[in-house]
C-alpha positions as a printed NumPy array, in Angstrom:
array([[ -0.105,  -0.223,  -0.029],
       [  1.22 ,   3.386,  -0.691],
       [  2.405,   5.319,   2.169],
       [  0.027,   8.176,   2.429],
       [  1.558,  10.41 ,   5.36 ],
       [  5.51 ,  12.551,   5.023],
       [  7.45 ,  13.902,   7.885],
       [  5.58 ,  12.754,  11.851],
       [  7.136,  14.377,  14.828],
       [  6.462,  12.57 ,  17.969],
       [  6.892,  13.898,  21.769],
       [  8.573,  11.32 ,  24.118],
       [  7.246,  11.148,  27.573],
       [  9.996,   9.957,  29.992],
       [ 10.922,  10.221,  33.772],
       [ 12.536,  13.39 ,  35.416],
       [ 16.235,  13.66 ,  34.863],
       [ 18.44 ,  13.994,  37.819],
       [ 22.245,  14.721,  38.088],
       [ 23.987,  11.598,  36.813],
       [ 21.22 ,   9.316,  35.271],
       [ 22.838,   7.5  ,  31.921],
       [ 20.436,   9.483,  29.828],
       [ 21.001,   7.925,  26.743],
       [ 20.171,   4.643,  28.014],
       [ 17.064,   6.527,  29.162],
       [ 16.548,   8.186,  25.98 ],
       [ 16.95 ,   5.018,  23.988],
       [ 14.326,   2.822,  26.337],
       [ 11.903,   6.005,  25.955],
       [ 11.918,   5.929,  22.388],
       [ 11.728,   2.178,  21.786],
       [  8.927,   1.668,  24.54 ],
       [  6.513,   4.51 ,  23.014],
       [  7.27 ,   2.531,  19.609],
       [  5.889,  -0.436,  21.552],
       [  2.958,   1.09 ,  23.168],
       [  1.984,   3.047,  20.339],
       [  2.634,   0.297,  17.459],
       [  4.872,   2.311,  14.896],
       [  8.755,   1.227,  14.119],
       [ 11.497,   2.912,  14.361],
       [ 13.405,   3.118,  10.823],
       [ 16.77 ,   4.397,   9.406],
       [ 17.513,   7.88 ,   9.108],
       [ 14.335,   8.962,  12.039],
       [ 15.98 ,  11.911,  13.846],
       [ 15.903,  11.536,  17.778],
       [ 15.978,  15.518,  19.221],
       [ 16.679,  15.8  ,  22.994],
       [ 16.191,  18.436,  24.393],
       [ 19.25 ,  20.859,  26.063],
       [ 17.637,  20.977,  29.233],
       [ 17.362,  17.63 ,  30.344],
       [ 21.185,  16.936,  28.743],
       [ 22.864,  19.607,  31.09 ],
       [ 20.327,  18.077,  34.054],
       [ 22.077,  14.956,  34.009],
       [ 25.227,  17.027,  33.905],
       [ 24.534,  18.329,  36.408],
       [ 26.012,  21.642,  34.984],
       [ 24.733,  24.225,  37.701],
       [ 25.876,  27.362,  39.25 ],
       [ 25.304,  29.881,  42.209],
       [ 24.8  ,  33.547,  41.303],
       [ 28.063,  33.983,  44.504],
       [ 29.913,  31.747,  41.535],
       [ 28.898,  34.262,  38.686],
       [ 30.081,  37.123,  40.609],
       [ 32.937,  36.297,  41.952],
       [ 33.801,  35.267,  38.191],
       [ 32.6  ,  38.768,  36.907],
       [ 34.556,  40.434,  39.965],
       [ 38.118,  38.409,  39.185],
       [ 37.474,  39.381,  35.385],
       [ 36.387,  42.988,  35.057],
       [ 37.864,  44.211,  38.424],
       [ 34.499,  45.002,  40.593],
       [ 35.015,  48.263,  40.061],
       [ 32.094,  50.355,  37.432],
       [ 31.141,  47.518,  34.861],
       [ 29.42 ,  48.464,  31.272],
       [ 26.295,  45.826,  30.966],
       [ 25.034,  46.227,  27.612],
       [ 22.896,  44.41 ,  24.843],
       [ 21.004,  42.078,  27.534],
       [ 17.858,  40.305,  26.664],
       [ 15.168,  41.206,  28.449],
       [ 14.08 ,  38.072,  30.362],
       [ 13.069,  36.636,  34.202],
       [ 14.383,  33.797,  33.231],
       [ 17.084,  33.592,  31.076],
       [ 19.041,  36.907,  32.178],
       [ 17.515,  38.585,  35.696],
       [ 19.364,  35.76 ,  37.689],
       [ 22.699,  36.497,  35.793],
       [ 21.906,  40.162,  36.256],
       [ 21.735,  39.757,  40.257],
       [ 25.273,  37.85 ,  39.913],
       [ 26.886,  40.054,  37.76 ],
       [ 25.827,  43.272,  40.687],
       [ 27.281,  41.029,  43.406],
       [ 30.77 ,  41.549,  41.505],
       [ 30.623,  44.847,  40.983],
       [ 30.176,  48.476,  43.254],
       [ 28.429,  50.332,  40.12 ],
       [ 26.474,  48.864,  37.133],
       [ 25.983,  51.222,  33.489],
       [ 23.432,  49.229,  32.268],
       [ 22.899,  49.949,  28.532],
       [ 19.96 ,  48.893,  26.92 ],
       [ 19.461,  48.64 ,  23.205],
       [ 15.762,  50.027,  22.102],
       [ 13.199,  49.791,  20.93 ],
       [ 13.219,  46.671,  21.354],
       [ 16.56 ,  43.493,  22.545],
       [ 17.845,  41.437,  20.356],
       [ 15.686,  38.822,  20.215],
       [ 12.758,  41.146,  19.758],
       [ 10.876,  42.11 ,  23.226],
       [ 10.323,  46.031,  22.908],
       [ 10.509,  48.157,  25.668],
       [  8.914,  50.743,  23.276],
       [  6.875,  50.066,  20.032],
       [  8.93 ,  51.96 ,  17.038],
       [  6.289,  54.018,  16.112],
       [  6.587,  55.478,  19.517],
       [ 10.227,  56.732,  18.873],
       [  9.21 ,  57.738,  15.398],
       [  6.88 ,  59.98 ,  16.922],
       [  9.188,  60.934,  19.292],
       [ 11.59 ,  62.31 ,  16.799],
       [ 14.249,  60.067,  18.57 ],
       [ 16.654,  58.268,  15.896],
       [ 17.721,  55.436,  17.081],
       [ 20.855,  54.801,  15.447],
       [ 22.437,  57.484,  16.989],
       [ 20.379,  58.923,  20.14 ],
       [ 21.534,  58.601,  23.247],
       [ 18.989,  58.782,  26.259],
       [ 19.419,  59.147,  30.098],
       [ 16.684,  57.277,  31.919],
       [ 15.26 ,  60.777,  32.913],
       [ 14.951,  60.948,  28.864],
       [ 13.322,  57.669,  28.619],
       [ 10.747,  58.416,  31.998],
       [  9.974,  61.84 ,  30.329],
       [  9.027,  60.8  ,  26.45 ],
       [  7.501,  57.1  ,  27.411],
       [  6.483,  56.896,  30.974],
       [  6.106,  53.418,  32.332],
       [  6.149,  50.526,  29.877],
       [  5.492,  46.91 ,  30.288],
       [  5.87 ,  44.071,  28.433],
       [  2.89 ,  42.68 ,  26.293],
       [  3.081,  39.191,  27.8  ],
       [  4.682,  39.347,  30.69 ],
       [  3.437,  42.357,  31.789],
       [  6.71 ,  43.462,  33.303],
       [  8.526,  47.109,  33.487],
       [ 11.893,  45.817,  32.491],
       [ 13.963,  49.264,  32.683],
       [ 12.316,  49.279,  36.649],
       [ 12.78 ,  45.236,  37.195],
       [ 16.425,  44.841,  36.417],
       [ 16.994,  48.383,  38.298],
       [ 15.659,  46.989,  41.301],
       [ 17.993,  43.397,  40.955],
       [ 21.1  ,  45.596,  40.541],
       [ 20.545,  48.432,  43.62 ],
       [ 18.958,  45.215,  45.917],
       [ 22.642,  43.23 ,  45.166],
       [ 24.379,  46.058,  46.758],
       [ 25.385,  47.692,  43.23 ],
       [ 24.96 ,  51.765,  42.608],
       [ 22.93 ,  51.572,  39.143],
       [ 22.87 ,  54.049,  35.859],
       [ 20.752,  52.971,  32.852],
       [ 21.634,  54.404,  29.776],
       [ 19.282,  53.711,  25.8  ],
       [ 21.68 ,  53.355,  23.116],
       [ 22.431,  50.955,  19.815],
       [ 26.303,  51.7  ,  19.424],
       [ 28.246,  49.646,  21.766],
       [ 30.552,  52.7  ,  22.574],
       [ 28.304,  54.865,  24.18 ],
       [ 28.995,  52.596,  27.32 ],
       [ 32.401,  54.213,  27.069],
       [ 31.384,  57.847,  28.631],
       [ 31.209,  55.981,  32.253],
       [ 33.665,  53.271,  32.256],
       [ 36.198,  51.086,  30.226],
       [ 35.104,  47.623,  31.832],
       [ 32.603,  45.88 ,  30.048],
       [ 30.43 ,  42.959,  29.662],
       [ 28.929,  42.161,  26.525],
       [ 25.727,  40.723,  27.064],
       [ 24.286,  40.048,  23.471],
       [ 24.466,  36.609,  21.843],
       [ 24.015,  36.644,  18.606],
       [ 26.189,  39.829,  17.619],
       [ 28.892,  39.215,  20.611],
       [ 31.943,  39.113,  18.38 ],
       [ 31.394,  42.31 ,  17.043],
       [ 30.332,  44.119,  19.903],
       [ 33.23 ,  43.257,  21.543],
       [ 35.346,  44.276,  18.409],
       [ 33.811,  47.919,  18.355],
       [ 34.268,  48.455,  22.123],
       [ 38.132,  47.582,  22.243],
       [ 38.766,  49.686,  19.034],
       [ 37.   ,  52.419,  20.413],
       [ 39.252,  52.61 ,  24.019],
       [ 37.901,  49.672,  26.217],
       [ 40.367,  48.397,  28.624],
       [ 38.393,  45.109,  30.048],
       [ 36.075,  43.361,  27.34 ],
       [ 34.309,  40.89 ,  28.099],
       [ 31.206,  38.675,  26.624],
       [ 28.689,  36.513,  28.622],
       [ 30.723,  33.464,  27.063],
       [ 33.356,  34.701,  28.763],
       [ 31.753,  33.754,  32.3  ],
       [ 31.954,  30.503,  34.023],
       [ 33.854,  28.789,  30.912],
       [ 35.507,  27.046,  34.371],
       [ 34.265,  26.002,  37.449],
       [ 34.212,  28.402,  40.156],
       [ 34.744,  26.625,  43.552],
       [ 33.01 ,  23.383,  42.232],
       [ 30.179,  25.376,  39.779],
       [ 29.545,  24.124,  36.771],
       [ 30.718,  25.465,  33.601],
       [ 30.466,  25.883,  29.814],
       [ 34.105,  26.485,  27.817],
       [ 32.554,  27.265,  24.886],
       [ 28.931,  29.588,  25.616],
       [ 30.075,  30.449,  29.489],
       [ 26.232,  31.481,  30.672],
       [ 25.335,  32.25 ,  27.277],
       [ 21.866,  29.458,  26.748],
       [ 21.581,  29.551,  30.437],
       [ 18.185,  29.477,  32.815],
       [ 16.771,  30.008,  36.286],
       [ 17.1  ,  26.866,  38.191],
       [ 16.19 ,  28.779,  41.352],
       [ 16.159,  31.998,  43.017],
       [ 19.911,  31.244,  43.843],
       [ 20.904,  29.072,  40.71 ],
       [ 21.218,  28.944,  37.101],
       [ 21.263,  25.471,  34.869],
       [ 23.871,  26.21 ,  32.359],
       [ 24.261,  25.14 ,  28.677],
       [ 25.155,  21.488,  28.585],
       [ 28.937,  20.8  ,  28.067],
       [ 30.268,  19.08 ,  25.522],
       [ 27.866,  16.673,  24.683],
       [ 29.127,  14.981,  21.486],
       [ 29.698,  11.417,  22.893],
       [ 26.254,  11.359,  24.228],
       [ 24.779,  11.432,  20.972],
       [ 27.012,   9.203,  19.407],
       [ 26.292,   6.669,  22.219],
       [ 22.274,   7.044,  22.195],
       [ 22.655,   6.637,  18.357],
       [ 24.55 ,   3.188,  19.139],
       [ 21.943,   1.895,  21.682],
       [ 18.931,   2.69 ,  19.186],
       [ 20.594,   0.61 ,  16.922],
       [ 21.609,  -2.351,  18.838],
       [ 17.828,  -2.286,  20.145],
       [ 15.898,  -1.909,  17.006],
       [ 18.521,  -2.472,  14.009],
       [ 17.899,   1.   ,  12.618],
       [ 20.485,   4.246,  12.058],
       [ 18.772,   6.767,  13.645],
       [ 20.136,  10.166,  13.975],
       [ 20.644,  12.2  ,  17.262],
       [ 20.657,  16.13 ,  17.975],
       [ 20.878,  17.599,  21.377],
       [ 18.181,  21.084,  20.754],
       [ 17.866,  24.139,  22.234],
       [ 15.743,  27.011,  21.349],
       [ 14.135,  26.896,  17.817],
       [ 15.089,  29.665,  15.473],
       [ 11.254,  30.892,  14.714],
       [ 10.213,  34.048,  15.048],
       [  6.912,  35.03 ,  16.457],
       [  4.794,  37.295,  14.196],
       [  2.385,  38.893,  17.423],
       [  4.971,  39.419,  20.043],
       [  7.73 ,  40.244,  17.353],
       [ 10.003,  37.577,  19.146],
       [ 12.522,  35.783,  17.646],
       [ 12.91 ,  32.547,  19.616],
       [ 16.624,  32.005,  19.405],
       [ 17.811,  33.116,  22.92 ],
       [ 20.21 ,  30.102,  23.064],
       [ 23.996,  30.81 ,  21.333],
       [ 22.621,  27.632,  19.302],
       [ 20.264,  25.83 ,  18.322],
       [ 22.285,  22.533,  18.638],
       [ 25.201,  22.339,  20.541],
       [ 25.769,  18.048,  19.547],
       [ 24.295,  16.08 ,  16.832],
       [ 25.421,  12.654,  14.547],
       [ 27.21 ,  13.329,  11.605],
       [ 24.189,  12.539,   9.496],
       [ 22.24 ,  16.094,  10.407],
       [ 25.046,  18.025,   8.829],
       [ 24.382,  20.239,   5.887],
       [ 21.154,  21.718,   4.389],
       [ 18.182,  20.614,   2.7  ],
       [ 18.346,  19.517,  -1.102],
       [ 14.92 ,  19.809,  -2.792],
       [ 13.096,  20.964,  -5.679],
       [  9.588,  22.991,  -5.439],
       [  6.975,  20.656,  -6.407],
       [  4.736,  23.54 ,  -7.185],
       [  7.377,  25.253,  -9.471],
       [  7.99 ,  21.781, -11.317],
       [  4.048,  21.549, -11.65 ],
       [  3.639,  25.119, -12.887],
       [  6.696,  25.584, -14.961],
       [  8.253,  22.581, -16.374],
       [  5.   ,  19.821, -16.444],
       [  1.92 ,  22.568, -16.72 ],
       [  0.66 ,  20.914, -19.469],
       [  0.508,  17.741, -17.558],
       [ -1.838,  16.066, -15.347],
       [ -2.866,  12.997, -12.61 ],
       [ -0.457,   9.951, -12.706],
       [  1.919,  11.625, -15.519],
       [  2.576,  14.58 , -13.161],
       [  2.945,  12.402, -10.892],
       [  5.492,  10.041, -12.615],
       [  7.083,  13.194, -14.743],
       [  7.748,  15.156, -11.162],
       [  9.15 ,  11.981,  -9.608],
       [ 11.109,  10.935, -12.28 ],
       [ 12.78 ,  14.812, -11.983],
       [ 13.278,  14.361,  -8.045],
       [ 14.893,  10.944,  -8.612],
       [ 17.847,  12.758, -11.257],
       [ 17.991,  16.082,  -9.316],
       [ 21.607,  16.804,  -9.036],
       [ 23.217,  16.564,  -5.647],
       [ 23.69 ,  20.366,  -5.241],
       [ 20.721,  22.723,  -6.61 ],
       [ 22.236,  25.87 ,  -4.931],
       [ 21.099,  27.899,  -7.747],
       [ 18.558,  25.88 ,  -9.441],
       [ 15.506,  27.521, -10.121],
       [ 13.423,  25.115,  -9.371],
       [ 14.75 ,  24.753,  -5.957],
       [ 13.718,  28.428,  -5.078],
       [ 11.832,  28.552,  -2.041],
       [ 12.966,  25.717,  -0.608],
       [ 14.996,  26.394,   2.562],
       [ 18.462,  26.79 ,   2.353],
       [ 19.174,  26.627,   6.274],
       [ 20.759,  23.916,   8.461],
       [ 19.189,  20.596,   9.082],
       [ 19.971,  20.897,  12.783],
       [ 18.224,  24.04 ,  12.724],
       [ 15.5  ,  23.387,  10.951],
       [ 14.594,  19.887,  12.761],
       [ 15.476,  21.546,  16.064],
       [ 12.922,  24.318,  15.514],
       [ 10.694,  21.186,  15.036],
       [ 11.674,  19.666,  18.078],
       [ 11.047,  22.719,  19.924],
       [  7.874,  23.337,  18.838],
       [  6.58 ,  19.512,  19.323],
       [  7.983,  19.42 ,  23.045],
       [  7.521,  22.85 ,  24.063],
       [  8.764,  24.4  ,  27.173],
       [  6.215,  23.54 ,  30.03 ],
       [  4.115,  20.63 ,  31.468],
       [  3.806,  18.581,  28.305],
       [  6.317,  16.016,  29.527],
       [  7.853,  15.363,  26.428],
       [ 11.852,  16.335,  26.106],
       [ 12.756,  13.448,  23.813],
       [ 11.172,  13.941,  20.037],
       [ 10.889,  11.733,  17.51 ],
       [ 10.711,  13.067,  13.255],
       [ 10.32 ,  10.625,  11.235],
       [ 10.473,  10.95 ,   7.604],
       [ 12.023,  14.274,   7.333],
       [ 14.3  ,  12.853,   4.642],
       [ 11.811,  11.309,   2.588],
       [ 10.508,  13.028,  -0.779],
       [  7.287,  12.199,  -2.972],
       [  9.09 ,   9.391,  -4.458],
       [  9.417,   7.555,  -1.295],
       [  6.372,   4.848,  -0.474]])
């Protein structure tokens, strides 16, 4: 019988993960048991996604705000520190800010406007225009901001992040001064020791600061790259990708986990005979059209994956073929012509008009986004996702 479905994404339930758990074994057993319970089979080139959260939990990769404070003070001197371009997030940055402020006498907080890097708005672009302000050049003080825009609460969280971050800093024992500017060097009027808190633009920000006379420049990716008093750490990403765990503790992005995905792949092969691909995924790389928020607050979508997930899709656009090359065909003849073209397609379709409108992005970014949307971030209880048929095409029966 001809197969009538293509890609299928399933959330897989598993036990609550604790430090020291054999996660590869738990993932394998959970997927195999789900297949038996639901009556589906594991096939070659299926993809198993495992959320970064449970990988980091199994590693015990946690740190306290005291560890953050100690590392910040050691690297930036403990005096007046510029903290620039953080995202507006209770879960992601607020707890890190507490630790940063504990390691300084004064924080000069520079916020980008009208929104942060991932699209959380302080004010709407329309209000910026109405006020006659040029966000590319104008630097606003806190009094300027309040006089022009007043209090502004986030559409979804109901939080005034300017007030919220100011309170975090002062309650941590540091003096606070807030400015609003979109060019990194604005903070250098106040201090030459700067912590760049942006995510995807951090390297450019650091380069600009150093070129304009900053003496000490670090990013969130430079804090907790090594253990501080027995804390967790991440050599590559530091604090980037961390989440609030408790009021005084963060869960860091998982450390090196290539061995984990390879071991999981091996266990699945032994259990089912199927050669699957395995990836660890964090935030999806999609943007919310309502809230204007780009979901990707992690430093990357996937910190580890098996080699079969390297690369980008190589696909033809079926509707292009149907409307152009085979516009005079229909029914079975059209199906056969398109199937034949797919089977004969080049290994690399870059520049081929028949591939226009397909998705020229990394496989891990695409599949990781699908996994993130499937598992959610709340109480679904499915931190493992099985994606089947992703590499199939119209010709697979």
